[in-house]
matplotlib code that plots the C-alpha trace (Angstrom):
import matplotlib.pyplot as plt

x = [-21.6, -19.0, -19.8, -20.6, -18.3, -18.3, -15.0, -15.8, -16.2, -13.4, -13.3, -11.1, -13.5, -16.7, -18.2, -20.5, -24.1, -23.4, -26.0, -24.3, -27.1, -30.9, -32.8, -34.7, -38.3, -37.2, -34.9, -37.7, -40.1, -37.5, -36.8, -37.9, -39.1, -41.5, -43.1, -43.3, -45.1, -47.6, -48.1, -48.7, -51.4, -53.0, -52.8, -52.8, -54.6, -51.5, -50.3, -47.1, -46.1, -42.4, -39.7, -39.7, -43.4, -42.8, -39.9, -41.9, -44.6, -42.1, -40.7, -44.1, -46.0, -43.4, -46.0, -47.5, -44.2, -42.4, -45.5, -45.5, -41.9, -42.8, -45.7, -44.2, -41.2, -43.1, -40.8, -40.6, -41.5, -42.9, -44.9, -46.3, -45.6, -48.3, -47.6, -44.9, -43.7, -44.2, -42.0, -41.3, -38.8, -35.1, -33.0, -34.8, -37.5, -39.2, -39.7, -42.2, -42.8, -44.0, -42.4, -40.3, -37.9, -34.4, -32.2, -30.4, -33.7, -34.8, -31.4, -31.6, -35.2, -33.7, -32.0, -32.1, -31.2, -28.8, -27.6, -24.6, -25.2, -21.9, -18.8, -15.2, -11.9, -8.5, -4.9, -4.4, -7.7, -9.7, -13.3, -15.4, -19.0, -20.4, -23.7, -26.7, -26.9, -23.3, -23.7, -27.0, -26.0, -22.7, -24.6, -26.9, -23.9, -21.9, -24.9, -25.6, -22.0, -22.0, -25.2, -23.7, -20.8, -23.1, -23.3, -26.7, -28.7, -26.7, -23.3, -20.6, -18.9, -15.9, -13.9, -10.4, -11.1, -10.6, -13.3, -14.0, -17.2, -16.4, -16.7, -20.1, -21.1, -19.8, -21.7, -25.0, -24.5, -23.8, -26.8, -29.2, -28.9, -29.2, -25.5, -23.9, -21.4, -18.3, -15.5, -12.0, -10.0, -6.6, -4.7, -5.5, -2.7, -3.2, -3.7, -6.3, -8.2, -8.0, -9.1, -12.3, -13.0, -11.9, -14.8, -17.2, -15.8, -16.5, -17.1, -15.9, -13.2, -13.1, -9.6, -7.0, -3.2, -2.7, -3.6, -2.1, -1.9, -0.1, 1.5, 3.0, 2.0, 1.5, 1.8, -0.3, 0.4, 2.2, -0.5, -3.2, -1.6, -1.5, -5.1, -6.2, -4.2, -5.7, -9.3, -9.8, -13.5, -12.8, -14.0, -13.6, -11.3, -12.2, -9.2, -9.2, -5.7, -5.5, -1.9, -1.2, -4.5, -2.9, -1.8, -2.9, -0.1, 0.9, -2.7, -3.7, -4.8, -8.4, -8.5, -10.6, -9.9, -12.7, -12.6, -13.0, -15.9, -17.7, -17.0, -20.4, -23.6, -25.9, -28.5, -31.8, -33.5, -36.7, -34.8, -33.1, -34.7, -33.7, -33.8, -36.8, -35.8, -37.4, -37.0, -34.4, -32.3, -28.6, -27.5, -23.9, -21.5, -19.6, -16.8, -16.1, -12.6, -11.4, -9.2, -9.3, -9.6, -11.3, -13.6, -17.3, -18.9, -22.1, -24.9, -27.4, -30.5, -31.9, -35.1, -33.6, -30.9, -33.4, -36.0, -33.4, -31.4, -34.5, -35.4, -31.8, -31.0, -34.2, -35.0, -31.6, -29.4, -32.1, -30.9, -33.0, -33.1, -30.3, -28.1, -24.5, -23.1, -19.5, -18.1, -14.4, -14.2, -12.6, -14.5, -13.6, -15.8, -19.6, -19.7, -18.9, -22.1, -24.0, -22.6, -23.6, -27.1, -27.5, -28.6, -31.8, -32.7, -31.9, -28.5, -25.2, -22.5, -19.0, -16.2, -12.6, -9.7, -6.5, -5.0, -7.5, -4.6, -2.9, -1.8, -3.0, -4.5, -7.7, -8.1, -11.5, -13.0, -11.8, -13.5, -16.7, -16.8, -16.3, -18.8, -21.4, -21.6, -24.7, -23.6, -20.0, -18.9, -15.6, -14.2, -13.1, -9.5, -9.8, -10.9, -7.8, -5.6, -7.3, -7.1, -3.4, -2.8, -4.7, -7.1, -10.3, -12.4, -15.0, -12.3, -10.9, -14.1, -17.6, -19.3, -22.6, -24.5, -23.2, -26.0, -24.8, -21.8, -21.8, -19.0, -18.8, -16.5, -15.4, -16.8, -17.2, -15.9, -17.4, -14.3, -14.9, -18.5, -17.5, -14.6, -17.1, -19.1, -15.9, -14.1, -16.7, -20.1, -22.1, -25.4, -24.6, -26.5, -24.1, -25.7, -23.4, -24.2, -23.3, -24.2, -22.0, -21.1, -23.4, -26.6, -25.1, -27.0, -27.2, -28.8, -28.5, -28.0, -29.1, -32.6, -32.7, -35.5, -33.7, -31.0, -27.4, -25.5, -21.7, -20.5, -24.0, -25.8, -29.2, -31.5, -32.2, -33.1, -36.7, -37.7, -34.6, -35.5, -32.1, -31.7, -28.9, -29.1, -27.4, -26.0, -29.4, -31.0, -32.8, -33.1, -31.2, -31.0, -28.0, -26.0, -23.5, -24.8, -24.8, -26.2, -29.1, -31.9, -35.1, -37.1, -36.1, -34.7, -35.1, -31.3, -30.2, -28.1, -30.0, -27.0, -23.3, -21.8, -21.0, -22.8, -25.4, -26.8, -26.8, -24.6, -22.0, -24.9, -26.5, -23.2, -22.3, -25.5, -27.8, -25.4, -26.0, -29.7, -31.9, -34.1, -32.4, -29.7, -26.4, -24.5, -21.2, -20.9, -21.1, -24.1, -25.6, -28.9, -30.0, -33.5, -34.0, -33.0, -29.5, -27.2, -23.5, -21.7, -18.6, -16.5, -16.7, -18.3, -15.9, -13.1, -15.0, -12.9, -14.4, -13.1, -14.4, -17.6, -18.1, -18.0, -16.1, -16.1, -12.7, -14.0, -14.2, -10.4, -9.7, -12.0, -10.1, -6.6, -7.6, -7.3, -3.6, -1.4, 1.5, -0.5, -1.0, -2.8, -3.6, -5.0, -6.2, -7.2, -8.2, -6.7, -8.7, -6.4, -6.8, -8.5, -10.7, -7.9, -7.2, -4.5, -5.4, -2.4, -2.6, -0.4, 0.4, 2.0, 3.6, 3.4, 6.5, 9.2, 7.7, 9.6, 8.0, 8.7, 7.3, 5.8, 3.9, 2.7, 1.4, -0.4, -2.1, -3.2, -4.4, -6.3, -8.1, -9.0, -10.3, -12.3, -13.9, -13.2, -10.3, -11.5, -10.5, -6.8, -4.7, -2.6, 0.4, 1.2, 3.7, 4.9, 4.8, 6.1, 2.6, -0.9, -2.2, -5.1, -7.3, -7.4, -10.5, -8.9, -10.2, -8.0, -7.4, -8.3, -9.5, -6.6, -4.1, -5.9, -5.7, -2.0, -1.3, -3.2, -0.9, -2.4, -0.1, 0.0, -1.0, -4.2, -5.0, -4.8, -4.8, -2.0, -3.6, -6.5, -4.2, -2.9, 0.3, 1.0, 4.5, 2.9, 2.1, 5.7, 6.0, 3.0, 4.3, 7.5, 5.6, 3.5, 6.6, 7.7, 4.5, 4.6, 2.3, -1.0, 0.0, -0.1, 2.9, 6.1, 8.9, 11.3]
y = [62.4, 60.3, 56.7, 55.7, 53.1, 51.3, 52.6, 51.3, 47.7, 45.4, 42.8, 40.4, 40.1, 39.5, 36.1, 33.9, 34.9, 38.5, 40.9, 43.2, 44.8, 45.1, 46.4, 49.6, 50.3, 52.0, 49.1, 46.6, 48.6, 48.9, 45.2, 43.1, 40.3, 42.8, 43.6, 39.9, 39.0, 41.8, 40.5, 37.0, 38.5, 40.4, 37.8, 34.5, 35.4, 34.2, 36.0, 35.3, 36.9, 36.1, 35.0, 31.6, 31.1, 32.2, 29.7, 26.8, 27.4, 27.6, 24.1, 22.6, 23.7, 23.6, 24.0, 27.1, 28.7, 28.1, 29.1, 32.3, 32.9, 32.3, 34.7, 37.4, 37.9, 37.3, 34.7, 35.3, 32.1, 31.1, 28.2, 28.2, 25.1, 22.4, 22.4, 23.1, 19.6, 16.4, 13.8, 14.8, 12.2, 13.0, 12.5, 13.3, 15.7, 17.2, 21.0, 23.0, 20.4, 21.7, 25.2, 26.7, 29.5, 30.9, 32.1, 34.7, 36.1, 36.8, 38.4, 40.7, 41.6, 44.1, 46.1, 49.8, 52.4, 55.0, 52.8, 50.5, 46.8, 45.9, 47.8, 46.5, 47.3, 45.6, 46.3, 48.1, 49.6, 52.1, 51.5, 51.6, 51.0, 49.1, 50.7, 48.4, 49.2, 47.9, 45.0, 43.6, 44.2, 42.4, 39.4, 39.3, 39.7, 37.0, 34.6, 35.1, 34.4, 31.2, 30.1, 30.8, 28.6, 25.7, 26.0, 25.1, 23.6, 21.1, 22.0, 22.9, 26.2, 26.6, 29.6, 30.3, 33.9, 36.4, 38.3, 41.0, 42.1, 40.1, 36.9, 37.9, 38.6, 35.3, 33.4, 35.1, 34.6, 30.9, 30.3, 32.4, 29.9, 26.8, 25.9, 24.9, 27.2, 26.0, 28.2, 28.0, 31.0, 31.6, 31.0, 27.3, 25.2, 23.3, 20.0, 21.5, 22.9, 19.7, 17.7, 19.7, 20.7, 17.5, 15.7, 17.9, 17.7, 21.4, 22.8, 26.3, 27.8, 31.5, 32.3, 35.0, 35.1, 35.6, 37.7, 40.2, 39.7, 41.8, 44.0, 41.0, 39.7, 36.0, 34.9, 31.8, 31.3, 28.0, 26.7, 27.8, 25.9, 22.8, 23.3, 23.7, 20.7, 18.6, 19.4, 17.4, 18.3, 22.0, 23.5, 27.2, 29.2, 32.8, 34.6, 37.9, 39.3, 40.5, 41.0, 42.4, 43.9, 44.8, 41.2, 39.9, 37.3, 34.0, 33.1, 29.6, 27.1, 27.6, 31.0, 34.0, 37.3, 38.6, 42.0, 40.6, 38.4, 41.4, 43.8, 43.4, 45.5, 45.6, 42.9, 44.6, 43.1, 42.5, 40.4, 38.1, 34.9, 33.3, 29.5, 28.3, 25.4, 23.0, 24.1, 21.4, 22.1, 22.4, 26.0, 25.7, 23.2, 23.9, 21.8, 20.5, 21.1, 17.7, 17.0, 13.2, 12.6, 14.2, 17.1, 16.4, 18.2, 19.5, 20.4, 23.1, 24.0, 27.2, 27.1, 25.9, 28.7, 31.3, 30.8, 30.1, 33.2, 35.4, 34.3, 34.6, 38.0, 39.7, 38.1, 37.0, 39.7, 42.4, 43.8, 46.4, 47.6, 50.1, 48.8, 47.9, 44.7, 43.4, 40.1, 39.2, 36.1, 34.5, 32.9, 29.5, 29.9, 29.6, 33.1, 34.5, 32.8, 34.2, 37.7, 37.5, 36.5, 39.7, 41.3, 39.4, 41.8, 44.9, 45.1, 46.2, 43.8, 45.3, 43.0, 43.1, 41.3, 41.2, 41.0, 42.2, 44.1, 45.6, 48.3, 49.1, 46.8, 48.9, 48.8, 47.0, 49.5, 52.4, 50.7, 50.1, 53.8, 55.0, 52.6, 53.2, 49.5, 48.6, 45.0, 43.9, 40.3, 38.7, 35.8, 35.8, 35.3, 38.8, 40.2, 38.6, 40.4, 43.7, 43.2, 42.4, 45.5, 47.7, 48.9, 50.7, 51.3, 53.3, 55.8, 56.2, 56.2, 57.5, 54.2, 56.1, 53.5, 50.4, 48.6, 45.0, 42.7, 39.1, 37.1, 33.6, 30.9, 29.7, 29.8, 33.3, 33.8, 36.2, 38.3, 38.4, 39.5, 42.2, 43.5, 45.0, 46.9, 48.2, 49.1, 49.7, 50.8, 50.3, 50.4, 47.5, 44.3, 41.3, 38.7, 35.8, 32.8, 29.3, 27.1, 25.7, 24.8, 21.7, 23.9, 27.2, 29.0, 29.7, 27.2, 29.3, 33.1, 36.6, 37.9, 41.7, 41.9, 39.8, 40.8, 39.9, 37.8, 37.4, 34.3, 33.2, 32.8, 34.4, 31.6, 28.9, 30.3, 30.3, 27.0, 25.2, 22.5, 22.6, 20.4, 19.0, 15.2, 12.9, 9.6, 7.9, 10.5, 12.4, 16.2, 17.8, 21.3, 22.8, 19.7, 19.3, 17.1, 16.7, 19.5, 17.9, 19.1, 17.1, 18.6, 19.1, 22.4, 23.6, 24.4, 20.9, 19.7, 17.9, 15.6, 15.1, 15.1, 11.7, 10.0, 8.3, 5.9, 8.6, 6.3, 9.0, 11.5, 9.2, 8.4, 12.0, 13.3, 10.5, 7.8, 8.2, 9.2, 7.7, 10.3, 13.1, 15.4, 15.3, 18.4, 17.3, 20.0, 19.8, 22.0, 23.3, 25.2, 26.9, 27.5, 30.8, 29.3, 30.7, 28.5, 27.5, 25.7, 24.2, 22.6, 19.5, 16.6, 14.2, 15.9, 15.5, 15.5, 12.8, 13.1, 10.8, 10.4, 14.1, 15.5, 18.7, 20.9, 21.9, 25.5, 25.8, 25.1, 27.6, 30.2, 30.1, 30.1, 33.2, 35.2, 34.4, 36.7, 34.2, 31.7, 32.5, 29.3, 25.9, 22.5, 19.8, 16.2, 13.2, 9.8, 6.8, 4.1, 0.4, -0.5, 2.6, 5.1, 8.3, 10.8, 14.5, 16.5, 20.2, 21.7, 25.4, 27.8, 30.5, 34.2, 35.8, 36.3, 34.0, 31.0, 27.9, 27.6, 25.8, 29.1, 29.5, 25.9, 26.4, 29.6, 27.7, 24.9, 27.2, 29.3, 26.3, 25.0, 28.4, 29.2, 25.8, 22.6, 20.3, 18.1, 20.8, 20.6, 18.6, 15.7, 17.3, 20.6, 20.8, 23.8, 23.3, 25.3, 25.6, 24.4, 22.4, 24.3, 23.7, 26.2, 27.7, 28.3, 25.3, 23.4, 19.8, 18.1, 14.8, 14.2, 15.0, 12.6, 9.9, 10.5, 10.3, 7.1, 5.6, 6.5, 7.3, 11.0, 10.2, 8.4, 10.8, 14.2, 15.6, 18.2, 19.8, 20.8, 22.5, 26.0, 24.7, 21.0, 21.2, 21.5, 17.8, 16.7, 17.6, 15.5, 12.5, 12.7, 13.1, 10.1, 7.9, 8.9, 8.0, 4.9, 2.3, 2.1, 4.9, 8.2, 9.7, 10.3, 7.8, 8.8]
z = [74.6, 76.4, 77.3, 80.9, 82.4, 85.7, 86.9, 90.4, 89.3, 90.4, 87.6, 89.5, 92.4, 90.4, 91.1, 89.1, 89.3, 90.4, 88.8, 86.3, 84.3, 84.2, 81.2, 81.7, 80.6, 77.4, 76.5, 77.1, 75.0, 72.2, 72.1, 69.1, 71.4, 73.1, 69.7, 68.9, 72.1, 71.4, 67.9, 69.3, 71.6, 68.8, 66.0, 67.9, 71.2, 73.1, 76.3, 78.1, 81.4, 81.2, 78.8, 80.5, 79.6, 76.0, 75.7, 77.2, 74.6, 71.8, 72.6, 73.5, 70.4, 67.6, 64.9, 66.3, 67.2, 63.9, 61.9, 63.8, 62.8, 59.2, 59.4, 61.6, 59.3, 56.1, 54.6, 50.9, 49.0, 45.6, 47.0, 50.6, 52.7, 53.3, 57.0, 59.6, 60.3, 58.3, 59.9, 63.5, 64.7, 65.0, 63.1, 59.8, 60.9, 57.8, 58.1, 56.0, 53.3, 50.0, 50.4, 47.5, 48.4, 48.2, 51.1, 48.9, 47.7, 51.2, 51.9, 48.9, 49.5, 52.1, 49.3, 50.5, 47.9, 49.2, 52.1, 52.4, 52.1, 53.8, 55.1, 55.1, 56.7, 56.2, 57.2, 53.9, 53.1, 55.2, 56.4, 53.2, 52.5, 49.5, 48.4, 48.0, 44.3, 43.7, 46.1, 44.7, 41.1, 41.8, 43.1, 40.0, 37.6, 39.2, 39.5, 35.8, 34.9, 36.9, 35.2, 31.8, 32.8, 33.6, 37.3, 38.8, 41.7, 43.7, 42.2, 44.8, 44.7, 47.0, 48.2, 49.5, 50.3, 53.1, 54.9, 52.3, 50.5, 47.3, 49.4, 50.5, 46.9, 45.8, 48.5, 47.7, 43.9, 44.5, 46.7, 44.6, 41.7, 44.0, 44.1, 47.4, 49.1, 51.1, 52.3, 53.8, 54.9, 53.2, 56.4, 56.0, 54.6, 51.3, 53.1, 55.4, 52.5, 50.5, 53.5, 53.4, 49.8, 48.1, 49.8, 47.9, 44.3, 43.7, 40.2, 40.9, 43.2, 44.2, 45.4, 46.2, 46.0, 49.7, 52.7, 55.2, 58.9, 61.5, 58.9, 57.0, 53.6, 53.3, 49.7, 49.0, 45.3, 45.7, 48.1, 45.7, 42.8, 45.0, 45.9, 42.3, 41.2, 44.0, 43.0, 39.9, 39.7, 39.1, 35.9, 36.8, 39.0, 39.7, 40.9, 42.8, 43.2, 46.8, 47.7, 44.2, 42.9, 39.6, 38.9, 35.5, 34.8, 36.4, 37.2, 38.4, 35.7, 34.5, 36.2, 35.2, 36.9, 39.2, 37.6, 34.1, 35.2, 36.8, 33.9, 32.2, 32.0, 35.1, 35.5, 36.4, 39.5, 37.5, 35.0, 37.5, 38.7, 42.0, 41.9, 43.8, 46.0, 48.5, 52.2, 52.8, 49.7, 50.6, 51.1, 52.4, 53.9, 57.1, 58.5, 61.9, 63.3, 62.1, 65.1, 64.6, 60.9, 58.0, 59.1, 59.0, 56.0, 57.6, 55.2, 56.1, 54.2, 52.6, 54.7, 58.0, 58.1, 56.9, 59.7, 62.4, 61.6, 61.4, 64.9, 66.3, 64.8, 65.9, 69.3, 70.7, 69.1, 69.1, 65.8, 64.0, 60.4, 59.8, 62.6, 61.9, 63.3, 63.7, 64.7, 64.4, 62.3, 59.3, 56.4, 57.8, 60.9, 61.2, 62.6, 59.1, 57.8, 60.7, 60.1, 56.5, 57.5, 59.5, 56.2, 56.7, 59.5, 57.4, 59.1, 57.6, 58.5, 59.1, 57.9, 59.1, 57.5, 59.5, 62.9, 65.6, 67.4, 64.3, 63.9, 67.4, 70.0, 69.9, 66.1, 66.3, 68.7, 66.6, 63.6, 65.7, 66.7, 63.1, 61.7, 64.4, 65.4, 67.5, 68.2, 68.7, 68.7, 69.7, 71.6, 75.3, 74.1, 72.6, 75.9, 77.5, 75.0, 75.7, 79.4, 79.3, 77.3, 79.6, 76.9, 78.0, 74.8, 76.7, 77.7, 74.2, 72.0, 72.1, 71.0, 71.1, 68.9, 70.8, 72.6, 72.9, 73.1, 71.9, 73.4, 71.8, 70.7, 74.1, 77.7, 79.1, 82.7, 85.3, 84.8, 81.0, 81.6, 84.1, 81.9, 79.4, 82.1, 83.6, 80.4, 77.7, 79.1, 82.2, 80.3, 77.9, 77.1, 77.2, 75.0, 75.7, 73.5, 72.6, 69.7, 67.0, 63.5, 63.7, 63.8, 62.5, 65.2, 68.9, 71.3, 74.3, 74.3, 75.0, 75.8, 75.9, 78.4, 81.0, 83.5, 82.9, 85.6, 85.6, 83.8, 82.9, 79.6, 79.9, 78.7, 76.1, 72.7, 71.6, 69.9, 71.4, 73.9, 75.5, 78.6, 80.8, 80.8, 83.3, 82.3, 82.5, 80.2, 83.0, 82.9, 85.7, 87.2, 89.0, 88.0, 85.2, 82.4, 78.6, 76.5, 74.6, 72.4, 72.9, 70.1, 66.4, 65.1, 61.5, 61.3, 62.3, 59.4, 56.6, 56.1, 56.4, 52.9, 51.6, 54.5, 52.3, 54.9, 57.7, 59.8, 60.7, 61.3, 63.8, 65.4, 65.7, 67.3, 68.4, 69.7, 73.4, 73.7, 70.9, 69.4, 71.3, 69.8, 71.9, 71.2, 72.7, 75.4, 79.2, 80.3, 83.5, 83.9, 87.1, 88.5, 86.7, 83.4, 83.3, 81.3, 81.5, 78.7, 80.4, 77.6, 75.5, 77.1, 75.5, 77.4, 80.7, 83.9, 86.2, 89.7, 92.4, 90.4, 90.0, 86.5, 86.0, 82.8, 81.6, 81.2, 85.0, 85.2, 82.4, 83.8, 87.1, 85.5, 83.4, 86.6, 86.9, 84.7, 84.8, 82.8, 79.1, 78.1, 79.6, 78.8, 81.2, 80.6, 82.8, 82.1, 83.2, 84.5, 85.2, 88.4, 88.4, 89.0, 87.2, 86.6, 85.8, 84.6, 83.8, 81.1, 81.2, 78.8, 80.8, 80.0, 78.4, 81.0, 83.6, 85.0, 86.5, 90.2, 93.3, 94.4, 91.1, 91.3, 94.8, 93.6, 90.8, 93.1, 95.8, 93.3, 91.8, 95.3, 96.4, 93.3, 93.0, 95.0, 95.8, 93.0, 90.6, 91.6, 89.1, 90.1, 88.5, 86.6, 83.7, 81.8, 78.0, 75.0, 73.5, 73.8, 70.7, 69.0, 66.0, 63.1, 64.6, 68.0, 70.1, 72.5, 71.4, 74.7, 73.2, 70.9, 73.7, 76.0, 73.4, 72.9, 76.6, 76.7, 74.1, 70.7, 67.9, 66.9, 63.3, 64.5, 67.4, 65.6, 62.1, 61.8, 58.8, 61.1, 63.6, 64.0, 65.6, 64.8, 66.2, 69.7, 69.5, 69.8, 73.5, 74.3, 72.3, 74.3, 77.5, 76.8, 76.3, 79.8, 81.6, 83.9, 82.4, 84.3, 86.7, 84.8, 86.6, 84.6, 85.2, 87.8]

ax = plt.figure().add_subplot(projection="3d")
ax.plot(x, y, z, "-o")
ax.set_aspect("equal")
plt.show()
């Protein structure tokens, strides 16, 4: 049966807040959150007439809400907790004290004979499923091998691996024995990897010889040797030949071949023991983008990630046992960890390693159709690529199983929202979300029983006391403020690695509002609870006392085909003045002209306000981006205010460090105290 598309929908004319979709009675009945509210009524004598009422209860009575999550999902543990919350203050809230459990054990408890545990596709390998029997046995074999090599609770195990099933097996084997997982994708340079992993002194490194992207092989053998040499703590290197699967010679020092390690008899499930750990025992370490120094090594816990992901996957992604889920990600982004956690819901994650537009711009939709994907995740940048190429997935593929889309990674414009309804399906739940590496979860996101409005995130997530705070720490509605969390969350990091006195932790999250988590994003919430994440708050544009999120500028410029990418900053000048330049990277074949400049200015003024119009616009060769695809607004602002490049930005954390040179030259040409360029 062909999919239904809104061929009458004019994507370019859709405005913020326009109704795009409303769930029908069958969709509401099918939703996990509906079943949960009925369970609350039956088991807890709690009745809620709306999602808003349910959310208010979830942040007002943390003990009752999080106990209900534990009980509803039947968290597997060897020792039950004494209570939900011990210490309640932030930072340092103590969750489920006394509990003993293991994240990987809860994942593997969903083993389903005859079904695939994961599926994988790469530029060289067709879509292939890994049966549960092979996947779970692979985890047990590898975990046993690690134990025999002296790896145990608290040891760090690092990976320089692509998004393939073996990486998932390695992560679960590591965490099943209480060791701590950390990962960098092989597109990272050696310095970028060492900036991250050297902080941890890992005992084991899983690695590959390279990767393929866009039809080209990228040999990383030299970089791998540099990484191994730079990690003095390594005792074991486990090497999985990827570019050359038959390779057995010229291996890194201390290396054991993956296939040799795994070539041993099966380990029966009843003979394998998962390490039983406290709720707050470190599970994995994620890294911040590291734009201004060494990346923060953010430590998440077994229990915190477990209960948070159970809630997120079921209620805000509406995933059901047997579903297949895809999100385009590398192993260096938190979305990979989230994708792996989908197995907690009995879901089969679909992994892709390669360029999302190779060999054809629609390769991911072809994969989604073949795999029967129910939930498809990608960034708004990917939508821009599809739109520019004129791709209409709903016209090419059946996508019969597809129920939802999760756009994440950067702000989603009304046009992005509408594109899916015009080009994929009209009956589609758009579960836009925003969260971050710091909590490895969504703070605001989708609710399958609520309507979808263009450019709007549906609601704060259950258990997340998300508010917009003004400068005085007052909660505001319909005003841009700081995104804050006023009540503790189980998935808030238990520590930053190496931050023994918690000084960096407090400075990172609690510096502005004591006892309240400041997430670092600009945030707006409307009367119905709809949410808007508008860019990093430390890159705030302050015009005439009115704060503007950079995402509003980027959202408007996304409508102009002449502009490929952009970056805007605001420079505070002596005497209370300011200078707000906009830098634009032009689309191929486009020349900068007075006419185009006028078009940009008029469009910003029309779409938002005169305050959104920059003081000057400059074409640039490239926009500086982090390895995870984020615009480097804060470092560029610091450079333009006179900071040395070496102190303002870490080139090892960048996708395109050469892009900084333009801004260094530009800064040298600025009139002191004025902002404008000389002459």
